[in-house]
KEVEX-702524 format. One record per residue: x, y, z of N, C-alpha, C in turn; residue in one letter. Coordinates in steps of 0.05 Angstrom, whole numbers, plus 5000, padded with zeros to 4 digits. Layout:
<rs>
XYZXYZXYZA/...
</rs>
This chain:
<rs>
553050404929550550274933550450074953M/548050054969548049864990547649574979R/548649384995548249104986545449014983A/544948844964542148764963540948624987A/538448674994537448575018536848275014R/536448145037535547865036532747875037A/531347815016528547805013527047625034G/527547355036526447205056526647295084P/528947385092529547495119527347715123A/527247915105525548135107522648065110A/521847865095519147785099518747625127L/520647485136520347375164520047605185R/521747825182521448025199518548145198R/517548165175514748285171512648105185L/513047855180511247645193511347665222R/513547715235513947705263513247985276S/513148175259512748445271510048455287A/510148575310507548605324506548345336G/507848135336507147885348506547905377G/507648075391507648085421505848355428T/505248495409503948735416501348695433A/500948855454498848845471498748625493G/500848475494501048265515501848375542I/503748585542504348655569502248865580Q/502148825606499748995621500749285626G/498849415636499549705645501249725668T/503249915669504849905692503349955718A/504049815737502649855764500549685768G/499549545746497149365751498249105763T/496549015787497348755799497548535783P/499648365784500048115769498047905776R/496647775760495047545766496447325778P/495247145789496346905803497346735779S/499246555788500546395769498646205754S/496746115772494745935759492846065739S/492146335745490746485727492346555702R/494746615704496446645681496546415662R/496746165675497145925660494445875643R/491945935658489345905645489146115622R/490146345625490046545605491546485580R/493946395583495646305562494246075546R/493145875560491945665548489645755530K/487945935541485846015524486546175499S/488646325502489846475477490846265459L/492446095465493245875447491045735431A/488745655444486545555434485345725413I/485045975420483746185403484946215375A/487646155375489346215350489645955333Y/488545735343488545475328486345485308E/487045365285485045315265482845105270E/480345205263478244985267477444955293G/477945125314477145115341476045365352Q/474145355370473045595382470445665366G/468845825379466245905367466546045342D/464945965322465346115296467546055280G/469245875286471745845271470945675247A/472245695227472145575201473145295204E/472245075190473144835192476044815183P/477644635195480444615186480744555158R/482644675146483044645117481544835099G/479444945109477645145092478345435099E/478345595077478845875082476846045067R/475646255084473746435070474646575045W/473046575026473646725002470746824992E/470847064978468447184969467247014947P/464646974945463446844922463646994898P/464246864876464646974848466947164845A/468747154864470947364861472847304836W/473147054828474646994805473447084779R/470847094777469447164753469547474756E/469147604777469347874778472147994772Q/474047834782476747924772477547914742L/476347704732476847664702475547884686E/473147934695471848154682473148434685R/474248484709475648734712478248734696I/479648504692481948474673481148554645R/478648454638477948514610477348824607E/476048924626475349234627477949404628M/480249284638482749444642484749364620R/483749184600485749094579486949304561S/485449504560486349764541488649914557S/488849884582490950044596490950324592R/488650454590488450734584487450914606D/487750834631486850974654489251194661A/488651404677490951594685493151454699P/492651234714494951094728496550954708V/495450874684497150714666499150914651D/498051164647499751354631501351534649E/500351604673501751784689502251704719M/502051454723502451324750505351354758G/506051294783508651284794510751144778V/509850924767511650744750512450894724H/511351104718511751264694513451524703K/513851564728514851834736517951854741C/519151624741522051634747523751604721Y/526151684723528051654700529151394696D/528251244677529050974673532150924665I/533351164657536051184651538051224675S/536751304697538251384721539451134733A/541651154749542650944765540650824785P/540650564790538450434806537950584833P/540150694846539650834873538051084867Q/538651234846537251494841534351424831V/534151214815531351134806529751064831M/530750914850529150854874528251094888R/530151264891529451534905527151694891Y/527351674866525251824849522751674853Q/522651434852520151254858518851354886V/520751354907519751424933518351704931L/519851894919518852164919516152184903L/516152044882513552064867511251954883A/511651744901509751624917508851834939L/510751984950510252184970508452414960M/509152494934507652694922504752604914L/504552364909501852254899499852264919S/500252254944498252224964496452474960S/493752424960491552604958492152784932Q/492952674912493652844887493152664863T/491852784842491352644818494052564803K/493852364790496352244776497252484756D/495752614743496752824725498353034737Q/497653134762498853324777501653234788V/501652964798504152844805505952804785T/505052734758506952694740508152944731S/506653174730507753434720509753534742A/509353494767511153564788513553414787A/513653174782515753004780517453074756M/516153144733517553244710519153524714L/517953664729519353934738521853864756R/521453684774523753614793525953494778L/525053324759527153174744528853364724R/527353564715528853744699530953894711Q/530853904739532954024754535053824763R/534853574756536753374766535653254793G/533953074792532652974819534452744831L/535852824853537552634867537352724894T/538452564911538252634941539952884946V/542052914934543653154939542253394928D/541353394904540053634894537653724911S/536153554924533853604940534753724965V/537153614977538253715002539354004998L/540354064974541554324967539254524960Q/536654454956534754624952533454734973M/532855004972531255114998528355064995D/527055075018524454995020522255165000D/522955404999521255584979521355484950E/523855424941524255324916522855044911S/523054884931522054604928518854634926L/517854794946514854834943513954944916G/515355134906514555254879514655024859Q/516254844860516554634840514054424841I/513654344866511654154868508954234870I/508454474875505754614876504554564848Y/501954464845499654454865499254204876P/501154024882500553754893498853804920V/497253604927495753624952497453644978G/496853844994498353875019501553925014F/502054104995504654124985506554235006W/505554405024507154515046508054285065R/506454115073507253885088509253705074N/508553665048510253495034513153605030K/513653875027516054005027517553905052V/516453945074517653865101518153555101K/516553395094516953105093519153005074Y/519153145052521153075031523953155041I/524353375053527053485063527753285085K/525853235104526553055127527352775119Q/525752655101526352375093528852385076T/529352565060531652575042534152595060T/533952765082536352765099536752505114A/534852355121534952075133536151915114I/535351895090536551705069539351765066L/540252015063543052075061544751975084K/543552025108545151965134544951675142Q/542951545136542551265147542551065126K/542251115100542150925079543850975055Y/545651185060547651235040546451325012G/544151455015542751584993540751384980G/540551124988538750954978536150964995D/534150834984531650775002531550515018I/530250505040530250235055528950015035P/529949785045528849545029526749375042S/525549495065523449325077521149535084T/518749415086516349595091516749705120V/517649545137518249645164519649885166E/521749915152523550145150522350375136E/520950305114520050525097517750705110L/516050545126513950675142514850865164V/517450815173518551005191519551275181Q/519551285154520351555143518151745144L/518751995148516652215150514952225125P/512452235126510852255103510251995085G/511251755096511051485080509251325096V/506851255083504951075094505150795082G/503650605094503750325085502950315056P/501150435044500750415014503350475000K/504550705005506750784992509150594997M/509350495020511550295026511350065009A/508849935007508349704992508849764962H/508149994952508550064924511450094919L/512750224939515850234934517149974935A/516249804949517449534948516849414919M/514349454911513649324885515249454861H/515449704860516449864838519649874839I/520649974863523350044866525049774872A/523949594887525349334894524349084881W/522249104864521248884850520748644871D/519648724893518848534914516148564923S/514848374930511848374941511748314967V/511648494987511148435015508548465025A/506748575007503948605016502348744993G/499648764999498148904979497949204982I/498549364963498449674966495549724962A/494349864983491449914983491150214985V/490150334964489450624963486650664968D/485550874963482550964964481050794945T/482150734921480450574900480350304909H/482550174917482749884925480749854949V/480750044967479250024991476350044983H/475550214967472750274962471550054943R/473149924926472049734907472049454922I/473849404939474049164955471549154972S/470649374982468149374999465749344983N/465749474959463249464942462749174934R/465149034925464848794914464448544938L/464848644962464748464986467248274985K/469548394979471848244979473148205005W/471848355025472648345053470448205069V/471148045088469247885102467148055117K/468048285127466248485139467248755132K/465548955130466049215120468549345134E/470249455121472849595134472449895129T/473450035149473350295148475950455138K/478350325138480750455132482050255114Y/483850385095485450235074487150005088P/488450065110490149855124488549635134E/485949675142484449445149483749285124E/483349415103482649265078485149115067T/487449215071489849065065490148795080R/489548835105489848575123487548385113V/485148475110483048305103483448165076A/484648315055485048205030487147995031L/489348025045491547855046491047605061E/488847585075487847345090486947145071E/485947225044484847025027485747064998W/486447284990487347314962490247164958L/489946994935492446854932494947044927P/497146994937499347164938500447244911R/500147074892501047154864499247374852D/497147444863495547654855496047934868L/497747924891497948154906499048404890W/500848364873502148594858500248684836K/498748524825497048604803494548744811E/493548664837490948774847490849084848I/493049204855493149484858492749644832N/494249554811494249654785491349614774W/490149394776487549324764485249524776L/485349514802483149674816483549954817L/485750054815486050334814485150464787V/485850344764484950404739481850364737G/481050144746478150094746476750294762F/477750384784476450594802476650874790G/478750924771478851184760476851214735Q/476350974721474650984698471650884700Q/471450694719468550584719467350584746T/468650484766467750454794468450714810C/467150914801467851184811466951214840L/468251384855467351434881464551534885P/463651724869460951814866459651744838V/457351674837455951574811457651394795N/458151164807459750964792457950904766P/459550824745458550754719457650494717R/455650404733454750134736453749994708C/452450164691451450104666453650024646S/455950114653458350054634460049824646Q/459349744668460949544683460249264674C/462149084668461648794664460748644688L/461048744709460448614734457848684746N/456348824729453648934740451848734750Q/451948494737449848274747451048134769D/453548134778454747984800455948164819I/455548434821456748614838454648674859C/455148624885453248674907452348974908P/453849164899453449444903452349564876A/452249414856451349514829448349634829A/448049864815445649984810444649844783K/442449694787441249564764438949704753R/438049674726435849814716433349704728P/
</rs>
C-alpha cells in the first residue's frame, strides 16, 4: 500500500495549478518593448487586487446569493428522510466495505466511472455483478473486453467505459501500485475520469475535500437558485463559481444534498415546485 499523502501539500499544488496559464505568447510573435512589458505587468497586478478596478467589490466583502442560508436549510429539511436513489444506491453504497482499503478505493473509482450518464440503480447493479466476480485491479486486467462489457451493460456508453476502465486500471497497476491517485490533479489525468469524479473520489475514497463535486443536478439547481453570480453553462464553471463564496465546511455536503433534491423534487423537466419548501424564495419557482 502506498504511503499516505500529505493533504496540505496536495492542496497547495491544486491552488497553484494553472497560475501561469495563458501568460506565454504565441511562438514567433514579436516581444513588446521592456517599458510596455512593465506597464502590462503592473495592470495585471492591479486587476487581481481586492477592492480595486472597475466593478470590484469593496475590500473585505464577498458576494453571496441572497437567502441562500434559508434555502439550504429548507433543502436539508426536504432531504432529511434520505430516501433518494443516491442515498440507497449511490457510489458510497457500491463498494465492499470489508475489502482492504486499496481495493475499496479502486472500487469507488470504478463505480464513479460507471456512474457517468447512468442512473444510480443501473450503476449499483453493474457494480454488484463486478463484485460477485471479485473486483480488484488484477481481476479486471485479467478480464477480456467482451466479458467486461457484458457485466457492466447497460450502463451509459458502456463500450467506451470498457476501454477507459481497462486503460485506467493498467495505469493504476503500473504507476500507483494498484491504488488510486490521492490528488485531483492526478485523478483527472486517468482515462474516463472527469473533475466531478475526481472530487467525489477524494471525498469518498480518501476522506479529503479538495473541491465541490458538481454533477448535472448540482449544476442545474445552483443556476435555478441563482447560487452563481452569473449563469454558468458547464458543471466545471459552476464548481468554480460556488467555491468562490460557499463556506468550505459545506463543500462535501452540498453534492449529496443537491443530487438527492434534484432526483426527487427539483427535476430537470417539470420540477415539483408545489412540493418544494423553497417555492416562495426560489427565483425559478413556478408559483400558483
